[in-house]
LUMVEXKE-918646 format. One record per residue (C-alpha): x, y, z; residue number from 1. Coordinates in Angstrom, 3 decimals. Layout:
! LUMVEXKE-918646
<rec><px>X</px><py>Y</py><pz>Z</pz><num>NUM</num></rec>
...
This chain:
! LUMVEXKE-918646
<rec><px>2.617</px><py>-1.815</py><pz>-26.284</pz><num>1</num></rec>
<rec><px>0.637</px><py>0.214</py><pz>-23.716</pz><num>2</num></rec>
<rec><px>1.996</px><py>3.742</py><pz>-23.898</pz><num>3</num></rec>
<rec><px>-0.618</px><py>6.481</py><pz>-24.216</pz><num>4</num></rec>
<rec><px>-2.287</px><py>7.684</py><pz>-21.001</pz><num>5</num></rec>
<rec><px>-4.307</px><py>10.575</py><pz>-22.389</pz><num>6</num></rec>
<rec><px>-3.970</px><py>14.282</py><pz>-21.723</pz><num>7</num></rec>
<rec><px>-1.903</px><py>14.863</py><pz>-18.533</pz><num>8</num></rec>
<rec><px>-3.324</px><py>16.898</py><pz>-15.658</pz><num>9</num></rec>
<rec><px>-2.119</px><py>20.538</py><pz>-15.819</pz><num>10</num></rec>
<rec><px>-0.739</px><py>20.263</py><pz>-12.252</pz><num>11</num></rec>
<rec><px>1.053</px><py>16.956</py><pz>-12.890</pz><num>12</num></rec>
<rec><px>4.629</px><py>18.317</py><pz>-12.839</pz><num>13</num></rec>
<rec><px>3.905</px><py>20.650</py><pz>-9.932</pz><num>14</num></rec>
<rec><px>2.617</px><py>17.714</py><pz>-7.886</pz><num>15</num></rec>
<rec><px>5.628</px><py>15.550</py><pz>-8.726</pz><num>16</num></rec>
<rec><px>8.009</px><py>18.276</py><pz>-7.572</pz><num>17</num></rec>
<rec><px>6.017</px><py>18.926</py><pz>-4.403</pz><num>18</num></rec>
<rec><px>5.786</px><py>15.229</py><pz>-3.556</pz><num>19</num></rec>
<rec><px>9.553</px><py>14.840</py><pz>-3.978</pz><num>20</num></rec>
<rec><px>10.204</px><py>17.802</py><pz>-1.675</pz><num>21</num></rec>
<rec><px>7.882</px><py>16.356</py><pz>0.948</pz><num>22</num></rec>
<rec><px>9.662</px><py>12.993</py><pz>0.859</pz><num>23</num></rec>
<rec><px>13.070</px><py>14.622</py><pz>1.220</pz><num>24</num></rec>
<rec><px>11.874</px><py>16.784</py><pz>4.117</pz><num>25</num></rec>
<rec><px>10.651</px><py>13.762</py><pz>6.085</pz><num>26</num></rec>
<rec><px>13.871</px><py>11.880</py><pz>5.349</pz><num>27</num></rec>
<rec><px>15.895</px><py>14.836</py><pz>6.608</pz><num>28</num></rec>
<rec><px>13.782</px><py>15.043</py><pz>9.780</pz><num>29</num></rec>
<rec><px>14.299</px><py>11.331</py><pz>10.486</pz><num>30</num></rec>
<rec><px>10.591</px><py>10.571</py><pz>10.099</pz><num>31</num></rec>
<rec><px>9.094</px><py>7.700</py><pz>8.094</pz><num>32</num></rec>
<rec><px>8.174</px><py>8.301</py><pz>4.457</pz><num>33</num></rec>
<rec><px>6.361</px><py>5.341</py><pz>2.947</pz><num>34</num></rec>
<rec><px>4.925</px><py>4.453</py><pz>-0.440</pz><num>35</num></rec>
<rec><px>1.709</px><py>2.401</py><pz>-0.360</pz><num>36</num></rec>
<rec><px>-0.468</px><py>0.492</py><pz>-2.812</pz><num>37</num></rec>
<rec><px>-2.465</px><py>-2.690</py><pz>-3.263</pz><num>38</num></rec>
<rec><px>-0.862</px><py>-5.432</py><pz>-5.356</pz><num>39</num></rec>
<rec><px>-2.842</px><py>-7.508</py><pz>-7.822</pz><num>40</num></rec>
<rec><px>-5.093</px><py>-10.048</py><pz>-6.096</pz><num>41</num></rec>
<rec><px>-3.920</px><py>-13.661</py><pz>-6.306</pz><num>42</num></rec>
<rec><px>-5.956</px><py>-16.876</py><pz>-6.402</pz><num>43</num></rec>
<rec><px>-4.520</px><py>-19.223</py><pz>-3.778</pz><num>44</num></rec>
<rec><px>-4.643</px><py>-22.826</py><pz>-4.956</pz><num>45</num></rec>
<rec><px>-3.272</px><py>-25.191</py><pz>-7.574</pz><num>46</num></rec>
<rec><px>-3.231</px><py>-22.600</py><pz>-10.343</pz><num>47</num></rec>
<rec><px>-0.708</px><py>-21.531</py><pz>-12.955</pz><num>48</num></rec>
<rec><px>1.440</px><py>-18.561</py><pz>-12.006</pz><num>49</num></rec>
<rec><px>2.910</px><py>-16.613</py><pz>-14.902</pz><num>50</num></rec>
<rec><px>6.663</px><py>-16.511</py><pz>-15.367</pz><num>51</num></rec>
<rec><px>9.500</px><py>-18.987</py><pz>-15.726</pz><num>52</num></rec>
<rec><px>11.649</px><py>-20.984</py><pz>-13.311</pz><num>53</num></rec>
<rec><px>14.297</px><py>-23.667</py><pz>-13.584</pz><num>54</num></rec>
<rec><px>12.930</px><py>-27.112</py><pz>-12.750</pz><num>55</num></rec>
<rec><px>13.567</px><py>-30.749</py><pz>-13.666</pz><num>56</num></rec>
<rec><px>9.853</px><py>-31.367</py><pz>-13.893</pz><num>57</num></rec>
<rec><px>6.992</px><py>-29.116</py><pz>-14.936</pz><num>58</num></rec>
<rec><px>4.457</px><py>-28.139</py><pz>-12.289</pz><num>59</num></rec>
<rec><px>1.057</px><py>-29.725</py><pz>-12.871</pz><num>60</num></rec>
<rec><px>-1.762</px><py>-27.304</py><pz>-12.137</pz><num>61</num></rec>
<rec><px>-5.478</px><py>-26.923</py><pz>-12.806</pz><num>62</num></rec>
<rec><px>-6.446</px><py>-26.401</py><pz>-16.436</pz><num>63</num></rec>
<rec><px>-8.822</px><py>-23.566</py><pz>-15.451</pz><num>64</num></rec>
<rec><px>-8.596</px><py>-20.778</py><pz>-12.883</pz><num>65</num></rec>
<rec><px>-12.056</px><py>-21.136</py><pz>-11.382</pz><num>66</num></rec>
<rec><px>-12.445</px><py>-19.053</py><pz>-8.186</pz><num>67</num></rec>
<rec><px>-14.562</px><py>-21.792</py><pz>-6.581</pz><num>68</num></rec>
<rec><px>-11.520</px><py>-24.105</py><pz>-6.699</pz><num>69</num></rec>
<rec><px>-9.353</px><py>-21.652</py><pz>-4.759</pz><num>70</num></rec>
<rec><px>-8.621</px><py>-21.652</py><pz>-1.053</pz><num>71</num></rec>
<rec><px>-9.178</px><py>-17.899</py><pz>-1.169</pz><num>72</num></rec>
<rec><px>-8.344</px><py>-14.792</py><pz>-3.142</pz><num>73</num></rec>
<rec><px>-5.421</px><py>-13.058</py><pz>-1.439</pz><num>74</num></rec>
<rec><px>-5.279</px><py>-9.261</py><pz>-1.420</pz><num>75</num></rec>
<rec><px>-1.701</px><py>-8.087</py><pz>-0.718</pz><num>76</num></rec>
<rec><px>-1.362</px><py>-4.489</py><pz>0.449</pz><num>77</num></rec>
<rec><px>2.165</px><py>-3.104</py><pz>0.520</pz><num>78</num></rec>
<rec><px>4.027</px><py>-0.491</py><pz>2.546</pz><num>79</num></rec>
<rec><px>7.491</px><py>0.459</py><pz>1.276</pz><num>80</num></rec>
<rec><px>9.870</px><py>2.495</py><pz>3.440</pz><num>81</num></rec>
<rec><px>11.648</px><py>4.739</py><pz>0.906</pz><num>82</num></rec>
<rec><px>14.540</px><py>5.583</py><pz>3.251</pz><num>83</num></rec>
<rec><px>15.313</px><py>2.107</py><pz>4.594</pz><num>84</num></rec>
<rec><px>14.580</px><py>0.117</py><pz>1.409</pz><num>85</num></rec>
<rec><px>12.307</px><py>-2.159</py><pz>3.420</pz><num>86</num></rec>
<rec><px>8.851</px><py>-3.454</py><pz>2.613</pz><num>87</num></rec>
<rec><px>5.921</px><py>-4.929</py><pz>4.484</pz><num>88</num></rec>
<rec><px>2.994</px><py>-6.783</py><pz>2.954</pz><num>89</num></rec>
<rec><px>-0.319</px><py>-7.230</py><pz>4.738</pz><num>90</num></rec>
<rec><px>-2.154</px><py>-10.123</py><pz>3.059</pz><num>91</num></rec>
<rec><px>-5.923</px><py>-9.940</py><pz>3.401</pz><num>92</num></rec>
<rec><px>-8.493</px><py>-12.533</py><pz>2.387</pz><num>93</num></rec>
<rec><px>-11.529</px><py>-10.266</py><pz>2.372</pz><num>94</num></rec>
<rec><px>-12.649</px><py>-7.181</py><pz>0.453</pz><num>95</num></rec>
<rec><px>-9.959</px><py>-4.613</py><pz>-0.283</pz><num>96</num></rec>
<rec><px>-11.430</px><py>-1.547</py><pz>1.384</pz><num>97</num></rec>
<rec><px>-10.024</px><py>1.725</py><pz>2.724</pz><num>98</num></rec>
<rec><px>-10.337</px><py>0.324</py><pz>6.250</pz><num>99</num></rec>
<rec><px>-8.218</px><py>-2.668</py><pz>5.231</pz><num>100</num></rec>
<rec><px>-5.612</px><py>-0.317</py><pz>3.723</pz><num>101</num></rec>
<rec><px>-5.317</px><py>1.754</py><pz>6.916</pz><num>102</num></rec>
<rec><px>-5.272</px><py>-1.400</py><pz>9.062</pz><num>103</num></rec>
<rec><px>-2.292</px><py>-2.554</py><pz>6.984</pz><num>104</num></rec>
<rec><px>-0.523</px><py>0.726</py><pz>7.734</pz><num>105</num></rec>
<rec><px>-1.323</px><py>0.429</py><pz>11.430</pz><num>106</num></rec>
<rec><px>-0.026</px><py>-3.150</py><pz>11.392</pz><num>107</num></rec>
<rec><px>3.255</px><py>-1.979</py><pz>9.845</pz><num>108</num></rec>
<rec><px>3.565</px><py>0.929</py><pz>12.290</pz><num>109</num></rec>
<rec><px>2.963</px><py>-1.179</py><pz>15.390</pz><num>110</num></rec>
<rec><px>5.204</px><py>-4.081</py><pz>14.356</pz><num>111</num></rec>
<rec><px>8.053</px><py>-2.233</py><pz>12.618</pz><num>112</num></rec>
<rec><px>7.634</px><py>1.505</py><pz>12.142</pz><num>113</num></rec>
<rec><px>7.329</px><py>2.472</py><pz>15.797</pz><num>114</num></rec>
<rec><px>10.430</px><py>0.425</py><pz>16.619</pz><num>115</num></rec>
<rec><px>12.513</px><py>1.815</py><pz>13.736</pz><num>116</num></rec>
<rec><px>11.372</px><py>5.427</py><pz>14.296</pz><num>117</num></rec>
<rec><px>10.947</px><py>5.617</py><pz>18.094</pz><num>118</num></rec>
<rec><px>10.998</px><py>9.428</py><pz>18.232</pz><num>119</num></rec>
<rec><px>8.773</px><py>10.077</py><pz>15.213</pz><num>120</num></rec>
<rec><px>5.420</px><py>11.724</py><pz>15.760</pz><num>121</num></rec>
<rec><px>4.627</px><py>12.288</py><pz>12.095</pz><num>122</num></rec>
<rec><px>4.586</px><py>10.156</py><pz>8.947</pz><num>123</num></rec>
<rec><px>4.479</px><py>10.835</py><pz>5.214</pz><num>124</num></rec>
<rec><px>2.459</px><py>8.611</py><pz>2.861</pz><num>125</num></rec>
<rec><px>2.604</px><py>8.727</py><pz>-0.935</pz><num>126</num></rec>
<rec><px>-0.294</px><py>6.934</py><pz>-2.609</pz><num>127</num></rec>
<rec><px>-2.047</px><py>6.563</py><pz>-5.944</pz><num>128</num></rec>
<rec><px>-4.963</px><py>8.807</py><pz>-6.875</pz><num>129</num></rec>
<rec><px>-7.467</px><py>5.949</py><pz>-6.947</pz><num>130</num></rec>
<rec><px>-8.180</px><py>2.607</py><pz>-5.329</pz><num>131</num></rec>
<rec><px>-8.756</px><py>1.945</py><pz>-1.644</pz><num>132</num></rec>
<rec><px>-6.334</px><py>4.778</py><pz>-0.758</pz><num>133</num></rec>
<rec><px>-7.599</px><py>7.257</py><pz>-3.357</pz><num>134</num></rec>
<rec><px>-7.853</px><py>10.963</py><pz>-2.623</pz><num>135</num></rec>
<rec><px>-11.632</px><py>10.936</py><pz>-3.111</pz><num>136</num></rec>
<rec><px>-12.232</px><py>8.115</py><pz>-0.629</pz><num>137</num></rec>
<rec><px>-13.970</px><py>9.428</py><pz>2.462</pz><num>138</num></rec>
<rec><px>-13.450</px><py>6.181</py><pz>4.364</pz><num>139</num></rec>
<rec><px>-9.691</px><py>6.396</py><pz>3.715</pz><num>140</num></rec>
<rec><px>-9.507</px><py>9.802</py><pz>5.414</pz><num>141</num></rec>
<rec><px>-11.895</px><py>8.763</py><pz>8.189</pz><num>142</num></rec>
<rec><px>-9.757</px><py>5.726</py><pz>9.058</pz><num>143</num></rec>
<rec><px>-6.550</px><py>7.788</py><pz>8.878</pz><num>144</num></rec>
<rec><px>-8.083</px><py>10.131</py><pz>11.457</pz><num>145</num></rec>
<rec><px>-8.840</px><py>7.185</py><pz>13.736</pz><num>146</num></rec>
<rec><px>-5.238</px><py>5.983</py><pz>13.376</pz><num>147</num></rec>
<rec><px>-3.871</px><py>9.475</py><pz>14.059</pz><num>148</num></rec>
<rec><px>-5.961</px><py>9.714</py><pz>17.231</pz><num>149</num></rec>
<rec><px>-5.085</px><py>6.216</py><pz>18.457</pz><num>150</num></rec>
<rec><px>-1.308</px><py>6.512</py><pz>17.989</pz><num>151</num></rec>
<rec><px>-0.967</px><py>10.311</py><pz>18.358</pz><num>152</num></rec>
<rec><px>0.465</px><py>10.654</py><pz>14.854</pz><num>153</num></rec>
<rec><px>0.431</px><py>13.531</py><pz>12.384</pz><num>154</num></rec>
<rec><px>-0.212</px><py>11.925</py><pz>9.001</pz><num>155</num></rec>
<rec><px>0.656</px><py>13.741</py><pz>5.780</pz><num>156</num></rec>
<rec><px>-0.543</px><py>12.256</py><pz>2.480</pz><num>157</num></rec>
<rec><px>0.426</px><py>13.136</py><pz>-1.083</pz><num>158</num></rec>
<rec><px>-1.287</px><py>11.441</py><pz>-4.024</pz><num>159</num></rec>
<rec><px>0.128</px><py>10.844</py><pz>-7.474</pz><num>160</num></rec>
<rec><px>-1.853</px><py>12.476</py><pz>-10.288</pz><num>161</num></rec>
<rec><px>-4.366</px><py>10.298</py><pz>-12.123</pz><num>162</num></rec>
<rec><px>-2.616</px><py>8.013</py><pz>-14.593</pz><num>163</num></rec>
<rec><px>0.798</px><py>8.395</py><pz>-12.923</pz><num>164</num></rec>
<rec><px>0.702</px><py>5.397</py><pz>-10.565</pz><num>165</num></rec>
<rec><px>3.658</px><py>3.734</py><pz>-12.318</pz><num>166</num></rec>
<rec><px>5.903</px><py>6.385</py><pz>-10.728</pz><num>167</num></rec>
<rec><px>4.919</px><py>5.262</py><pz>-7.242</pz><num>168</num></rec>
<rec><px>8.179</px><py>3.737</py><pz>-5.838</pz><num>169</num></rec>
<rec><px>6.436</px><py>0.680</py><pz>-4.410</pz><num>170</num></rec>
<rec><px>5.588</px><py>-0.568</py><pz>-7.905</pz><num>171</num></rec>
<rec><px>9.137</px><py>-1.283</py><pz>-9.035</pz><num>172</num></rec>
<rec><px>11.020</px><py>-1.393</py><pz>-5.717</pz><num>173</num></rec>
<rec><px>8.756</px><py>-3.852</py><pz>-3.868</pz><num>174</num></rec>
<rec><px>6.060</px><py>-5.369</py><pz>-6.077</pz><num>175</num></rec>
<rec><px>8.467</px><py>-6.003</py><pz>-8.957</pz><num>176</num></rec>
<rec><px>10.957</px><py>-8.082</py><pz>-6.897</pz><num>177</num></rec>
<rec><px>8.093</px><py>-10.052</py><pz>-5.288</pz><num>178</num></rec>
<rec><px>6.636</px><py>-10.949</py><pz>-8.698</pz><num>179</num></rec>
<rec><px>10.083</px><py>-12.026</py><pz>-9.912</pz><num>180</num></rec>
<rec><px>10.663</px><py>-14.149</py><pz>-6.803</pz><num>181</num></rec>
<rec><px>7.485</px><py>-16.207</py><pz>-7.192</pz><num>182</num></rec>
<rec><px>7.412</px><py>-16.272</py><pz>-10.997</pz><num>183</num></rec>
<rec><px>6.314</px><py>-19.677</py><pz>-12.275</pz><num>184</num></rec>
<rec><px>5.552</px><py>-20.945</py><pz>-8.750</pz><num>185</num></rec>
<rec><px>1.968</px><py>-22.063</py><pz>-8.044</pz><num>186</num></rec>
<rec><px>0.730</px><py>-20.289</py><pz>-4.905</pz><num>187</num></rec>
<rec><px>-1.024</px><py>-23.360</py><pz>-3.510</pz><num>188</num></rec>
<rec><px>-1.409</px><py>-22.159</py><pz>0.081</pz><num>189</num></rec>
<rec><px>-1.321</px><py>-18.916</py><pz>2.007</pz><num>190</num></rec>
<rec><px>1.838</px><py>-20.105</py><pz>3.771</pz><num>191</num></rec>
<rec><px>3.485</px><py>-20.586</py><pz>0.357</pz><num>192</num></rec>
<rec><px>2.475</px><py>-17.075</py><pz>-0.717</pz><num>193</num></rec>
<rec><px>3.733</px><py>-15.543</py><pz>2.526</pz><num>194</num></rec>
<rec><px>6.967</px><py>-17.515</py><pz>2.270</pz><num>195</num></rec>
<rec><px>7.751</px><py>-16.173</py><pz>-1.199</pz><num>196</num></rec>
<rec><px>7.038</px><py>-12.611</py><pz>-0.048</pz><num>197</num></rec>
<rec><px>9.298</px><py>-12.946</py><pz>3.001</pz><num>198</num></rec>
<rec><px>12.020</px><py>-14.526</py><pz>0.878</pz><num>199</num></rec>
<rec><px>12.175</px><py>-11.597</py><pz>-1.525</pz><num>200</num></rec>
<rec><px>15.529</px><py>-9.832</py><pz>-1.754</pz><num>201</num></rec>
<rec><px>17.267</px><py>-7.543</py><pz>-4.215</pz><num>202</num></rec>
<rec><px>20.829</px><py>-6.467</py><pz>-5.004</pz><num>203</num></rec>
<rec><px>20.100</px><py>-3.127</py><pz>-3.349</pz><num>204</num></rec>
<rec><px>19.450</px><py>-4.820</py><pz>0.006</pz><num>205</num></rec>
<rec><px>15.642</px><py>-4.952</py><pz>0.023</pz><num>206</num></rec>
<rec><px>14.110</px><py>-6.607</py><pz>3.101</pz><num>207</num></rec>
<rec><px>10.467</px><py>-7.710</py><pz>3.189</pz><num>208</num></rec>
<rec><px>8.178</px><py>-8.865</py><pz>5.981</pz><num>209</num></rec>
<rec><px>4.611</px><py>-10.153</py><pz>5.639</pz><num>210</num></rec>
<rec><px>1.647</px><py>-10.855</py><pz>7.883</pz><num>211</num></rec>
<rec><px>-1.768</px><py>-12.352</py><pz>7.311</pz><num>212</num></rec>
<rec><px>-4.963</px><py>-10.459</py><pz>8.112</pz><num>213</num></rec>
<rec><px>-7.976</px><py>-12.792</py><pz>8.364</pz><num>214</num></rec>
<rec><px>-10.411</px><py>-10.034</py><pz>9.307</pz><num>215</num></rec>
<rec><px>-13.574</px><py>-9.720</py><pz>7.207</pz><num>216</num></rec>
<rec><px>-14.206</px><py>-6.196</py><pz>5.873</pz><num>217</num></rec>
<rec><px>-17.606</px><py>-4.864</py><pz>4.902</pz><num>218</num></rec>
<rec><px>-17.948</px><py>-3.129</py><pz>1.560</pz><num>219</num></rec>
<rec><px>-19.767</px><py>0.107</py><pz>0.705</pz><num>220</num></rec>
<rec><px>-19.397</px><py>1.767</py><pz>4.104</pz><num>221</num></rec>
<rec><px>-20.636</px><py>5.345</py><pz>3.880</pz><num>222</num></rec>
<rec><px>-19.048</px><py>8.285</py><pz>5.698</pz><num>223</num></rec>
<rec><px>-21.529</px><py>11.119</py><pz>6.146</pz><num>224</num></rec>
<rec><px>-20.967</px><py>14.850</py><pz>5.689</pz><num>225</num></rec>
<rec><px>-21.239</px><py>15.316</py><pz>9.460</pz><num>226</num></rec>
<rec><px>-18.532</px><py>12.718</py><pz>10.042</pz><num>227</num></rec>
<rec><px>-16.275</px><py>14.346</py><pz>7.436</pz><num>228</num></rec>
<rec><px>-16.734</px><py>17.679</py><pz>9.213</pz><num>229</num></rec>
<rec><px>-15.246</px><py>16.108</py><pz>12.350</pz><num>230</num></rec>
<rec><px>-11.902</px><py>15.379</py><pz>10.673</pz><num>231</num></rec>
<rec><px>-8.909</px><py>17.402</py><pz>11.804</pz><num>232</num></rec>
<rec><px>-7.678</px><py>17.684</py><pz>8.227</pz><num>233</num></rec>
<rec><px>-5.536</px><py>20.488</py><pz>6.831</pz><num>234</num></rec>
<rec><px>-5.233</px><py>20.836</py><pz>3.072</pz><num>235</num></rec>
<rec><px>-1.953</px><py>22.151</py><pz>1.692</pz><num>236</num></rec>
<rec><px>-1.768</px><py>25.253</py><pz>-0.484</pz><num>237</num></rec>
<rec><px>-0.098</px><py>23.284</py><pz>-3.298</pz><num>238</num></rec>
<rec><px>-2.595</px><py>21.031</py><pz>-5.096</pz><num>239</num></rec>
<rec><px>-4.902</px><py>20.805</py><pz>-2.057</pz><num>240</num></rec>
<rec><px>-6.957</px><py>17.996</py><pz>-3.614</pz><num>241</num></rec>
<rec><px>-3.875</px><py>15.746</py><pz>-3.506</pz><num>242</num></rec>
<rec><px>-1.983</px><py>16.997</py><pz>-0.440</pz><num>243</num></rec>
<rec><px>-3.306</px><py>17.114</py><pz>3.114</pz><num>244</num></rec>
<rec><px>-2.290</px><py>16.506</py><pz>6.720</pz><num>245</num></rec>
<rec><px>-4.485</px><py>14.787</py><pz>9.295</pz><num>246</num></rec>
<rec><px>-3.631</px><py>15.689</py><pz>12.874</pz><num>247</num></rec>
<rec><px>-4.781</px><py>14.016</py><pz>16.107</pz><num>248</num></rec>
<rec><px>-7.822</px><py>15.573</py><pz>17.682</pz><num>249</num></rec>
<rec><px>-7.249</px><py>17.392</py><pz>20.952</pz><num>250</num></rec>
<rec><px>-8.312</px><py>15.306</py><pz>23.931</pz><num>251</num></rec>
<rec><px>-10.115</px><py>16.950</py><pz>26.810</pz><num>252</num></rec>
């Protein structure tokens, strides 16, 4: 049983309390507060999918999971609205980069968020410490700035401490139900994968939408010190490495 995560960060509890206060504040103000993360990549093709399902006949799949036999490797990136109990999955077929992560957020905002929060001019994002949306990722912050400028949004981000990603709400409120829904079902095509995501429900009223992103993303994009200096980023007094707000730049 996986249990031990090593010595916790000294500011772990302080960050949890601060993150919870931030979420509640945005809920009270009627502004979106979303939890984000990338789900495990999935080989799309005639491959075994772990789990069980009721069936009169066993599914026959490939004996080996060779990537060259797959249609593609799908990279689902999720956005979970903590107030509305609603999720959105952006399914990419390219490299999972920080630009892809922010594009997924922009996709959610322009298709759902802006309609559900018509008066909101700010958004709260809770994310893991690492990955494509990690707090050390320069490209993540650079792309958030571009989104803030394009849609005139004030974006506040709070990261979970290292090793605490399991407390991110999206893990058990969105990714868990999706995995249960397609358990034992071979994901033979992208349409099949998207169908299982869209068909995910829970007893608490979870609703899920999904869209495909066929864009190809380049890896290892560098953001220079000069470019970082151009960000309109404001670090919070509490755990400034994990909490910051990116505001739109003033337009002349």
